[in-house]
N, CA, C and O atoms as a GROMACS GRO file, in nm:
protein
  392
    1MET      N    1   0.082  -0.120   0.000
    1MET     CA    2   0.000   0.000   0.000
    1MET      C    3   0.086   0.125   0.000
    1MET      O    4   0.055   0.222  -0.069
    2ALA      N    5   0.196   0.124   0.077
    2ALA     CA    6   0.282   0.242   0.086
    2ALA      C    7   0.350   0.270  -0.048
    2ALA      O    8   0.376   0.386  -0.080
    3LYS      N    9   0.379   0.165  -0.125
    3LYS     CA   10   0.446   0.186  -0.253
    3LYS      C   11   0.353   0.249  -0.356
    3LYS      O   12   0.400   0.314  -0.450
    4THR      N   13   0.223   0.231  -0.341
    4THR     CA   14   0.129   0.294  -0.435
    4THR      C   15   0.104   0.439  -0.399
    4THR      O   16   0.061   0.517  -0.484
    5ILE      N   17   0.131   0.479  -0.275
    5ILE     CA   18   0.110   0.618  -0.233
    5ILE      C   19   0.236   0.700  -0.258
    5ILE      O   20   0.229   0.806  -0.320
    6LEU      N   21   0.351   0.653  -0.211
    6LEU     CA   22   0.478   0.723  -0.233
    6LEU      C   23   0.535   0.676  -0.366
    6LEU      O   24   0.574   0.560  -0.378
    7ILE      N   25   0.541   0.764  -0.465
    7ILE     CA   26   0.592   0.726  -0.596
    7ILE      C   27   0.744   0.725  -0.596
    7ILE      O   28   0.806   0.624  -0.629
    8LYS      N   29   0.805   0.839  -0.559
    8LYS     CA   30   0.951   0.845  -0.551
    8LYS      C   31   0.991   0.970  -0.473
    8LYS      O   32   0.915   1.066  -0.468
    9PRO      N   33   1.110   0.968  -0.413
    9PRO     CA   34   1.158   1.089  -0.345
    9PRO      C   35   1.209   1.190  -0.446
    9PRO      O   36   1.255   1.154  -0.554
   10VAL      N   37   1.199   1.316  -0.410
   10VAL     CA   38   1.250   1.423  -0.495
   10VAL      C   39   1.398   1.441  -0.459
   10VAL      O   40   1.431   1.474  -0.345
   11ILE      N   41   1.484   1.419  -0.556
   11ILE     CA   42   1.629   1.433  -0.536
   11ILE      C   43   1.673   1.557  -0.612
   11ILE      O   44   1.691   1.553  -0.733
   12SER      N   45   1.690   1.668  -0.540
   12SER     CA   46   1.736   1.792  -0.600
   12SER      C   47   1.815   1.868  -0.495
   12SER      O   48   1.815   1.832  -0.377
   13GLU      N   49   1.882   1.973  -0.538
   13GLU     CA   50   1.959   2.053  -0.444
   13GLU      C   51   1.870   2.118  -0.339
   13GLU      O   52   1.905   2.124  -0.221
   14LYS      N   53   1.757   2.168  -0.384
   14LYS     CA   54   1.664   2.234  -0.292
   14LYS      C   55   1.607   2.135  -0.189
   14LYS      O   56   1.597   2.167  -0.071
   15ALA      N   57   1.570   2.015  -0.234
   15ALA     CA   58   1.515   1.914  -0.145
   15ALA      C   59   1.621   1.865  -0.046
   15ALA      O   60   1.591   1.843   0.071
   16ASP      N   61   1.746   1.848  -0.093
   16ASP     CA   62   1.854   1.806  -0.004
   16ASP      C   63   1.884   1.912   0.102
   16ASP      O   64   1.908   1.878   0.218
   17ALA      N   65   1.884   2.039   0.063
   17ALA     CA   66   1.908   2.146   0.158
   17ALA      C   67   1.796   2.153   0.262
   17ALA      O   68   1.822   2.179   0.379
   18LEU      N   69   1.673   2.131   0.219
   18LEU     CA   70   1.559   2.132   0.311
   18LEU      C   71   1.568   2.016   0.409
   18LEU      O   72   1.532   2.031   0.526
   19ALA      N   73   1.615   1.901   0.363
   19ALA     CA   74   1.629   1.785   0.450
   19ALA      C   75   1.739   1.806   0.554
   19ALA      O   76   1.723   1.769   0.670
   20GLU      N   77   1.850   1.865   0.513
   20GLU     CA   78   1.961   1.889   0.605
   20GLU      C   79   1.930   1.999   0.706
   20GLU      O   80   1.962   1.988   0.824
   21LYS      N   81   1.866   2.105   0.658
   21LYS     CA   82   1.845   2.222   0.742
   21LYS      C   83   1.730   2.204   0.841
   21LYS      O   84   1.744   2.234   0.960
   22SER      N   85   1.615   2.156   0.792
   22SER     CA   86   1.498   2.154   0.879
   22SER      C   87   1.430   2.018   0.889
   22SER      O   88   1.315   2.010   0.932
   23ASN      N   89   1.499   1.909   0.851
   23ASN     CA   90   1.449   1.772   0.868
   23ASN      C   91   1.316   1.751   0.795
   23ASN      O   92   1.224   1.688   0.848
   24ARG      N   93   1.306   1.805   0.672
   24ARG     CA   94   1.186   1.792   0.589
   24ARG      C   95   1.224   1.720   0.460
   24ARG      O   96   1.319   1.759   0.392
   25TYR      N   97   1.150   1.616   0.428
   25TYR     CA   98   1.179   1.533   0.311
   25TYR      C   99   1.066   1.546   0.210
   25TYR      O  100   0.949   1.555   0.247
   26THR      N  101   1.102   1.546   0.082
   26THR     CA  102   1.006   1.571  -0.026
   26THR      C  103   0.987   1.446  -0.110
   26THR      O  104   1.083   1.378  -0.146
   27PHE      N  105   0.860   1.415  -0.141
   27PHE     CA  106   0.824   1.299  -0.221
   27PHE      C  107   0.723   1.339  -0.328
   27PHE      O  108   0.643   1.431  -0.308
   28TYR      N  109   0.727   1.267  -0.442
   28TYR     CA  110   0.615   1.271  -0.536
   28TYR      C  111   0.519   1.163  -0.488
   28TYR      O  112   0.561   1.050  -0.462
   29VAL      N  113   0.391   1.197  -0.479
   29VAL     CA  114   0.292   1.104  -0.426
   29VAL      C  115   0.178   1.087  -0.525
   29VAL      O  116   0.166   1.163  -0.621
   30ASN      N  117   0.094   0.988  -0.500
   30ASN     CA  118  -0.024   0.964  -0.580
   30ASN      C  119  -0.117   1.084  -0.568
   30ASN      O  120  -0.144   1.128  -0.457
   31PRO      N  121  -0.167   1.139  -0.679
   31PRO     CA  122  -0.252   1.258  -0.672
   31PRO      C  123  -0.381   1.241  -0.591
   31PRO      O  124  -0.438   1.340  -0.546
   32SER      N  125  -0.426   1.117  -0.572
   32SER     CA  126  -0.549   1.095  -0.495
   32SER      C  127  -0.522   1.071  -0.347
   32SER      O  128  -0.617   1.054  -0.269
   33ALA      N  129  -0.395   1.068  -0.305
   33ALA     CA  130  -0.361   1.041  -0.164
   33ALA      C  131  -0.382   1.166  -0.080
   33ALA      O  132  -0.354   1.277  -0.124
   34ASN      N  133  -0.432   1.145   0.043
   34ASN     CA  134  -0.446   1.258   0.135
   34ASN      C  135  -0.333   1.259   0.236
   34ASN      O  136  -0.248   1.169   0.235
   35LYS      N  137  -0.331   1.358   0.324
   35LYS     CA  138  -0.219   1.377   0.416
   35LYS      C  139  -0.207   1.262   0.516
   35LYS      O  140  -0.095   1.221   0.548
   36LEU      N  141  -0.317   1.210   0.564
   36LEU     CA  142  -0.312   1.099   0.660
   36LEU      C  143  -0.255   0.973   0.596
   36LEU      O  144  -0.178   0.901   0.659
   37GLU      N  145  -0.293   0.945   0.471
   37GLU     CA  146  -0.239   0.829   0.400
   37GLU      C  147  -0.090   0.844   0.374
   37GLU      O  148  -0.015   0.747   0.385
   38ILE      N  149  -0.046   0.964   0.341
   38ILE     CA  150   0.096   0.990   0.317
   38ILE      C  151   0.175   0.970   0.445
   38ILE      O  152   0.283   0.911   0.444
   39LYS      N  153   0.123   1.021   0.556
   39LYS     CA  154   0.189   1.007   0.687
   39LYS      C  155   0.204   0.860   0.725
   39LYS      O  156   0.309   0.818   0.773
   40ARG      N  157   0.098   0.782   0.703
   40ARG     CA  158   0.100   0.639   0.734
   40ARG      C  159   0.196   0.564   0.642
   40ARG      O  160   0.264   0.471   0.686
   41ALA      N  161   0.203   0.604   0.514
   41ALA     CA  162   0.292   0.537   0.419
   41ALA      C  163   0.438   0.562   0.453
   41ALA      O  164   0.521   0.472   0.439
   42VAL      N  165   0.471   0.684   0.498
   42VAL     CA  166   0.609   0.714   0.538
   42VAL      C  167   0.648   0.631   0.659
   42VAL      O  168   0.760   0.582   0.668
   43LYS      N  169   0.556   0.616   0.753
   43LYS     CA  170   0.584   0.536   0.873
   43LYS      C  171   0.602   0.390   0.838
   43LYS      O  172   0.692   0.324   0.891
   44ASP      N  173   0.518   0.335   0.748
   44ASP     CA  174   0.529   0.195   0.708
   44ASP      C  175   0.656   0.167   0.628
   44ASP      O  176   0.720   0.064   0.646
   45MET      N  177   0.692   0.259   0.539
   45MET     CA  178   0.802   0.235   0.448
   45MET      C  179   0.939   0.260   0.512
   45MET      O  180   1.034   0.184   0.489
   46PHE      N  181   0.951   0.366   0.592
   46PHE     CA  182   1.081   0.404   0.646
   46PHE      C  183   1.092   0.386   0.796
   46PHE      O  184   1.203   0.394   0.850
   47GLY      N  185   0.982   0.364   0.865
   47GLY     CA  186   0.986   0.343   1.010
   47GLY      C  187   1.017   0.468   1.089
   47GLY      O  188   1.077   0.459   1.196
   48VAL      N  189   0.978   0.584   1.040
   48VAL     CA  190   1.002   0.711   1.110
   48VAL      C  191   0.868   0.779   1.138
   48VAL      O  192   0.769   0.754   1.068
   49GLU      N  193   0.865   0.865   1.239
   49GLU     CA  194   0.742   0.935   1.278
   49GLU      C  195   0.736   1.072   1.211
   49GLU      O  196   0.827   1.154   1.228
   50ALA      N  197   0.630   1.096   1.136
   50ALA     CA  198   0.610   1.224   1.068
   50ALA      C  199   0.526   1.314   1.157
   50ALA      O  200   0.423   1.272   1.209
   51ILE      N  201   0.569   1.439   1.173
   51ILE     CA  202   0.494   1.537   1.252
   51ILE      C  203   0.390   1.606   1.166
   51ILE      O  204   0.274   1.619   1.206
   52ALA      N  205   0.431   1.651   1.046
   52ALA     CA  206   0.341   1.726   0.959
   52ALA      C  207   0.364   1.687   0.814
   52ALA      O  208   0.473   1.642   0.777
   53VAL      N  209   0.259   1.704   0.733
   53VAL     CA  210   0.266   1.678   0.590
   53VAL      C  211   0.205   1.797   0.517
   53VAL      O  212   0.091   1.836   0.544
   54ASN      N  213   0.281   1.856   0.426
   54ASN     CA  214   0.233   1.965   0.342
   54ASN      C  215   0.230   1.915   0.198
   54ASN      O  216   0.328   1.857   0.150
   55THR      N  217   0.119   1.936   0.129
   55THR     CA  218   0.106   1.888  -0.008
   55THR      C  219   0.084   2.004  -0.103
   55THR      O  220   0.033   2.109  -0.065
   56SER      N  221   0.122   1.982  -0.228
   56SER     CA  222   0.096   2.079  -0.334
   56SER      C  223   0.078   2.004  -0.464
   56SER      O  224   0.149   1.906  -0.492
   57ILE      N  225  -0.016   2.050  -0.545
   57ILE     CA  226  -0.041   1.990  -0.675
   57ILE      C  227   0.032   2.075  -0.779
   57ILE      O  228   0.005   2.194  -0.793
   58LEU      N  229   0.123   2.012  -0.851
   58LEU     CA  230   0.203   2.083  -0.950
   58LEU      C  231   0.125   2.089  -1.081
   58LEU      O  232   0.074   1.986  -1.125
   59PRO      N  233   0.114   2.205  -1.144
   59PRO     CA  234   0.034   2.217  -1.266
   59PRO      C  235   0.101   2.146  -1.384
   59PRO      O  236   0.222   2.122  -1.385
   60ARG      N  237   0.019   2.113  -1.482
   60ARG     CA  238   0.071   2.052  -1.604
   60ARG      C  239   0.149   2.156  -1.683
   60ARG      O  240   0.116   2.275  -1.680
   61LYS      N  241   0.253   2.112  -1.753
   61LYS     CA  242   0.330   2.201  -1.839
   61LYS      C  243   0.304   2.160  -1.984
   61LYS      O  244   0.307   2.041  -2.017
   62SER      N  245   0.278   2.257  -2.068
   62SER     CA  246   0.254   2.225  -2.209
   62SER      C  247   0.386   2.198  -2.278
   62SER      O  248   0.486   2.266  -2.255
   63ARG      N  249   0.386   2.098  -2.364
   63ARG     CA  250   0.504   2.058  -2.440
   63ARG      C  251   0.466   2.050  -2.587
   63ARG      O  252   0.355   2.008  -2.620
   64SER      N  253   0.558   2.090  -2.673
   64SER     CA  254   0.533   2.081  -2.816
   64SER      C  255   0.664   2.050  -2.887
   64SER      O  256   0.772   2.083  -2.839
   65ARG      N  257   0.651   1.985  -3.003
   65ARG     CA  258   0.769   1.952  -3.083
   65ARG      C  259   0.727   1.933  -3.228
   65ARG      O  260   0.611   1.908  -3.258
   66PHE      N  261   0.825   1.945  -3.317
   66PHE     CA  262   0.803   1.922  -3.459
   66PHE      C  263   0.854   1.784  -3.495
   66PHE      O  264   0.967   1.748  -3.460
   67THR      N  265   0.773   1.706  -3.565
   67THR     CA  266   0.811   1.572  -3.608
   67THR      C  267   0.786   1.559  -3.759
   67THR      O  268   0.742   1.654  -3.824
   68LYS      N  269   0.813   1.442  -3.813
   68LYS     CA  270   0.784   1.417  -3.954
   68LYS      C  271   0.634   1.429  -3.982
   68LYS      O  272   0.593   1.473  -4.089
   69ALA      N  273   0.554   1.391  -3.884
   69ALA     CA  274   0.410   1.396  -3.901
   69ALA      C  275   0.355   1.537  -3.884
   69ALA      O  276   0.239   1.562  -3.914
   70GLY      N  277   0.439   1.629  -3.837
   70GLY     CA  278   0.394   1.766  -3.818
   70GLY      C  279   0.412   1.813  -3.675
   70GLY      O  280   0.493   1.759  -3.600
   71PHE      N  281   0.337   1.912  -3.641
   71PHE     CA  282   0.345   1.973  -3.509
   71PHE      C  283   0.265   1.890  -3.408
   71PHE      O  284   0.146   1.867  -3.426
   72VAL      N  285   0.333   1.844  -3.301
   72VAL     CA  286   0.269   1.763  -3.198
   72VAL      C  287   0.265   1.844  -3.070
   72VAL      O  288   0.367   1.898  -3.027
   73GLN      N  289   0.148   1.853  -3.010
   73GLN     CA  290   0.132   1.930  -2.888
   73GLN      C  291   0.072   1.842  -2.781
   73GLN      O  292  -0.016   1.760  -2.808
   74GLY      N  293   0.120   1.858  -2.657
   74GLY     CA  294   0.069   1.778  -2.546
   74GLY      C  295   0.102   1.846  -2.415
   74GLY      O  296   0.132   1.965  -2.410
   75ALA      N  297   0.096   1.769  -2.307
   75ALA     CA  298   0.123   1.823  -2.174
   75ALA      C  299   0.184   1.714  -2.087
   75ALA      O  300   0.165   1.595  -2.113
   76THR      N  301   0.256   1.754  -1.983
   76THR     CA  302   0.311   1.659  -1.888
   76THR      C  303   0.199   1.609  -1.799
   76THR      O  304   0.092   1.668  -1.794
   77LYS      N  305   0.224   1.499  -1.728
   77LYS     CA  306   0.119   1.445  -1.644
   77LYS      C  307   0.110   1.522  -1.512
   77LYS      O  308   0.206   1.589  -1.471
   78LEU      N  309  -0.003   1.512  -1.449
   78LEU     CA  310  -0.029   1.581  -1.323
   78LEU      C  311   0.054   1.516  -1.212
   78LEU      O  312   0.060   1.394  -1.202
   79ARG      N  313   0.117   1.599  -1.129
   79ARG     CA  314   0.199   1.548  -1.019
   79ARG      C  315   0.156   1.614  -0.889
   79ARG      O  316   0.111   1.728  -0.887
   80LYS      N  317   0.172   1.541  -0.780
   80LYS     CA  318   0.145   1.594  -0.647
   80LYS      C  319   0.271   1.573  -0.565
   80LYS      O  320   0.331   1.466  -0.568
   81LYS      N  321   0.310   1.676  -0.493
   81LYS     CA  322   0.433   1.673  -0.415
   81LYS      C  323   0.397   1.686  -0.268
   81LYS      O  324   0.310   1.765  -0.232
   82ALA      N  325   0.464   1.610  -0.183
   82ALA     CA  326   0.441   1.616  -0.039
   82ALA      C  327   0.573   1.644   0.031
   82ALA      O  328   0.674   1.579   0.003
   83VAL      N  329   0.571   1.740   0.123
   83VAL     CA  330   0.687   1.770   0.207
   83VAL      C  331   0.654   1.720   0.346
   83VAL      O  332   0.560   1.769   0.410
   84VAL      N  333   0.731   1.622   0.395
   84VAL     CA  334   0.704   1.556   0.522
   84VAL      C  335   0.805   1.604   0.624
   84VAL      O  336   0.926   1.593   0.604
   85THR      N  337   0.756   1.658   0.736
   85THR     CA  338   0.842   1.701   0.846
   85THR      C  339   0.851   1.587   0.945
   85THR      O  340   0.749   1.537   0.993
   86LEU      N  341   0.973   1.546   0.977
   86LEU     CA  342   0.995   1.435   1.069
   86LEU      C  343   1.019   1.486   1.210
   86LEU      O  344   1.054   1.602   1.230
   87ALA      N  345   1.001   1.397   1.306
   87ALA     CA  346   1.025   1.430   1.446
   87ALA      C  347   1.174   1.453   1.469
   87ALA      O  348   1.258   1.411   1.389
   88GLU      N  349   1.206   1.520   1.576
   88GLU     CA  350   1.346   1.551   1.610
   88GLU      C  351   1.425   1.422   1.631
   88GLU      O  352   1.381   1.332   1.703
   89GLY      N  353   1.540   1.412   1.568
   89GLY     CA  354   1.625   1.294   1.579
   89GLY      C  355   1.598   1.186   1.475
   89GLY      O  356   1.677   1.093   1.463
   90GLU      N  357   1.490   1.195   1.400
   90GLU     CA  358   1.457   1.098   1.295
   90GLU      C  359   1.519   1.145   1.163
   90GLU      O  360   1.533   1.265   1.140
   91GLU      N  361   1.555   1.049   1.079
   91GLU     CA  362   1.606   1.084   0.946
   91GLU      C  363   1.584   0.970   0.850
   91GLU      O  364   1.570   0.854   0.891
   92ILE      N  365   1.581   1.001   0.721
   92ILE     CA  366   1.567   0.902   0.614
   92ILE      C  367   1.691   0.910   0.529
   92ILE      O  368   1.732   1.018   0.487
   93ASP      N  369   1.752   0.794   0.501
   93ASP     CA  370   1.871   0.789   0.416
   93ASP      C  371   1.831   0.724   0.283
   93ASP      O  372   1.809   0.603   0.277
   94PHE      N  373   1.822   0.806   0.177
   94PHE     CA  374   1.783   0.755   0.047
   94PHE      C  375   1.899   0.683  -0.024
   94PHE      O  376   1.875   0.606  -0.118
   95TYR      N  377   2.020   0.706   0.019
   95TYR     CA  378   2.138   0.654  -0.052
   95TYR      C  379   2.198   0.532   0.015
   95TYR      O  380   2.310   0.494  -0.020
   96ASP      N  381   2.130   0.467   0.109
   96ASP     CA  382   2.189   0.355   0.181
   96ASP      C  383   2.198   0.227   0.098
   96ASP      O  384   2.278   0.140   0.130
   97ASN      N  385   2.118   0.214  -0.008
   97ASN     CA  386   2.120   0.092  -0.089
   97ASN      C  387   2.208   0.103  -0.212
   97ASN      O  388   2.202   0.014  -0.297
   98LEU      N  389   2.289   0.206  -0.225
   98LEU     CA  390   2.373   0.221  -0.344
   98LEU      C  391   2.496   0.136  -0.338
   98LEU      O  392   2.577   0.138  -0.431
   0.00000   0.00000   0.00000
């Protein structure tokens, strides 16, 4: 169940700085998941206690390109991002299985 809610962690400079500075971790999540489900999924998957969950729905971006068939226009898929604040002393190591 937790794998269907948490899609993948966001690995970027901004997300890493947020994790180091204020113990907040960022994930892409299922767009239909709510905050309680996300909190439970983080606890099941990583074994850490989440204090707060902040979510945001990222808008679609339009994409276009020229091909042999002509001009193709579309959009990226809808994404939802969750920022999870962990309790003091808790941490998640995304790089432990490398």
